[in-house]
C-alpha positions in Angstrom: 113.3 -18.7 184.3 116.1 -21.8 184.1 114.8 -23.1 180.5 116.6 -26.8 181.4 114.9 -26.6 185.3 111.5 -25.6 183.7 111.7 -28.6 181.6 112.6 -30.9 184.5 109.7 -29.8 186.9 107.3 -29.9 184.1 108.5 -33.3 182.9 108.3 -34.6 187.1 105.1 -33.0 187.3 104.0 -35.5 184.4 105.8 -38.1 186.1 103.8 -37.8 189.4 100.3 -37.6 188.0 101.3 -40.6 186.0 102.5 -42.4 189.1 99.2 -41.4 191.0 97.4 -43.1 188.6 99.7 -46.4 188.8 98.8 -46.1 192.1 95.0 -46.0 192.0 93.5 -49.7 191.4 90.0 -48.4 191.1 90.8 -45.8 188.4 93.1 -48.6 186.9 89.6 -50.7 187.2 86.7 -48.4 185.9 89.3 -47.7 182.5 88.9 -51.7 182.1 85.0 -51.4 182.6 85.2 -48.4 179.8 87.2 -50.8 177.7 84.4 -53.3 178.3 81.7 -51.0 177.3 83.2 -49.4 174.5 83.8 -53.4 172.9 80.7 -54.4 173.5 79.4 -51.4 172.1 81.0 -51.7 168.5 80.1 -55.5 169.2 76.4 -54.8 169.0 76.9 -52.2 166.1 77.1 -48.9 168.0 79.0 -46.3 167.6 81.5 -44.1 170.1 81.1 -40.6 170.2 83.4 -37.5 171.6 83.4 -34.3 172.2 85.6 -31.7 173.7 86.5 -27.6 174.2 89.8 -26.4 173.2 92.3 -28.7 173.8 90.3 -31.4 175.1 88.0 -30.9 171.6 91.8 -31.9 169.6 92.2 -34.8 172.2 88.3 -36.0 171.4 88.9 -35.7 167.5 92.6 -37.2 167.6 90.7 -40.7 169.8 87.7 -40.5 167.5 90.5 -41.2 164.5 92.2 -43.5 166.4 89.1 -45.6 166.3 87.7 -44.7 163.2 91.0 -44.9 161.1 93.4 -47.5 163.3 95.3 -47.8 165.8 98.4 -50.5 166.1 96.3 -53.0 163.5 95.5 -52.9 160.0 91.8 -53.8 160.3 87.8 -52.4 159.7 86.9 -49.2 160.8 85.1 -49.0 164.3 82.6 -46.2 163.7 83.8 -43.2 165.9 83.4 -39.3 165.5 83.8 -36.0 167.2 80.4 -34.1 167.4 82.8 -30.8 167.2 83.5 -31.5 163.8 81.1 -29.7 161.9 81.7 -26.3 162.1 78.4 -25.0 160.4 76.7 -26.7 162.6 78.7 -26.1 165.7 78.5 -21.9 164.8 74.8 -22.2 164.1 73.2 -24.1 167.0 76.0 -22.2 169.1 74.6 -18.4 167.5 71.1 -19.3 167.1 70.7 -21.3 170.7 73.4 -21.4 172.7 76.4 -23.3 172.7 75.7 -24.8 176.0 73.5 -26.9 173.7 76.0 -27.9 171.0 76.6 -31.4 172.0 73.4 -32.1 173.5 71.1 -31.2 170.8 73.6 -33.2 168.5 73.8 -36.4 170.2 70.1 -36.6 170.3 69.6 -36.4 166.9 72.1 -39.2 165.9 72.9 -41.2 169.2 70.8 -44.0 169.8 70.6 -46.7 172.7 74.0 -48.7 173.1 76.1 -45.6 171.8 78.3 -44.1 173.8 79.7 -40.5 174.2 82.8 -40.0 175.8 83.7 -36.5 177.0 86.5 -34.7 177.5 86.7 -31.8 180.3 89.2 -31.1 182.5 87.3 -29.1 185.2 84.6 -31.8 184.6 82.1 -28.7 185.0 81.8 -28.2 181.1 78.1 -27.2 180.6 78.0 -28.7 176.8 79.1 -31.7 178.1 77.2 -32.3 181.1 73.7 -31.4 178.9 74.7 -33.8 176.2 75.4 -36.4 179.1 72.0 -35.8 180.6 70.2 -36.5 177.0 72.2 -39.7 177.1 70.9 -40.6 180.4 67.3 -40.2 178.9 68.4 -42.2 175.4 70.0 -44.9 177.1 73.6 -44.1 175.4 76.3 -44.8 177.7 78.8 -42.0 179.1 82.2 -41.9 179.8 83.7 -39.1 181.1 87.5 -37.7 181.7 88.1 -35.2 183.9 90.5 -33.9 186.7 90.7 -34.7 190.1 87.4 -34.0 191.3 85.3 -34.9 188.6 83.0 -31.7 188.7 79.4 -31.7 187.9 80.3 -34.6 184.9 81.2 -37.1 188.4 77.1 -37.4 188.9 76.1 -38.1 184.9 79.0 -40.2 183.7 78.5 -44.1 183.7 82.1 -44.2 184.0 84.6 -41.4 185.2 87.9 -41.3 184.5 89.0 -38.8 186.6 92.9 -37.6 186.8 94.1 -36.9 190.1 95.5 -33.6 189.3 94.5 -30.3 189.2 96.7 -28.7 186.8 95.0 -28.5 183.3 98.1 -29.6 181.1 98.9 -32.5 183.1 95.2 -33.5 183.0 95.2 -33.6 179.5 98.6 -35.3 178.9 96.8 -38.2 181.1 93.6 -37.8 179.1 95.5 -38.9 176.0 97.4 -41.6 177.6 95.2 -43.2 179.0 92.5 -42.9 175.7 95.7 -44.2 173.5 95.3 -47.1 176.2 92.1 -47.6 175.8 92.0 -47.6 171.8 94.9 -50.7 171.9 93.2 -52.3 174.4 89.6 -52.4 172.5 91.2 -53.0 168.8 93.1 -55.9 170.4 89.9 -57.0 171.8 87.9 -56.7 168.6 90.8 -57.8 166.4 93.4 -59.2 167.3 92.1 -62.9 166.8 90.9 -62.0 162.9 92.7 -62.5 160.0 
């Protein structure tokens, strides 16, 4: 393996994915709609929850922290958390019931109408996220799906689908965090930029 050639190839693949997003006006419109939904949620006293598996769980936790901590602006907390952070809950429900319902069970208990659940899945087929989104539909919780190119099963259960135009897991995850940061910046600015 030629090290520098591989580095350049991976960076070019990343750049190509970003270029496809730049060319997709519809996807950009969906991102802005998701931003507006999150702003409305926070402004009306709601919470934004995140969920994912593996690297997407790490991204979910990262983005939740951008809201509950801060992004650019020193400001009040925006109530947000990632659903996988309670390992005792996660392992108990995974063991006693099924890993497939870990997020559905939790969001059914702590989510309320007007809240938002953001689910990150590169395939769009993560059963535990799909089931959680189905519960959200029943409870009036808005769903935002971050997926890969096809949207997978999440395509039909997401209120807003941010589907990255790629089938390569690392490139999809890189784009998820890039778009996630853009969303965090827009939301923070919309709520706090004019407040002193």
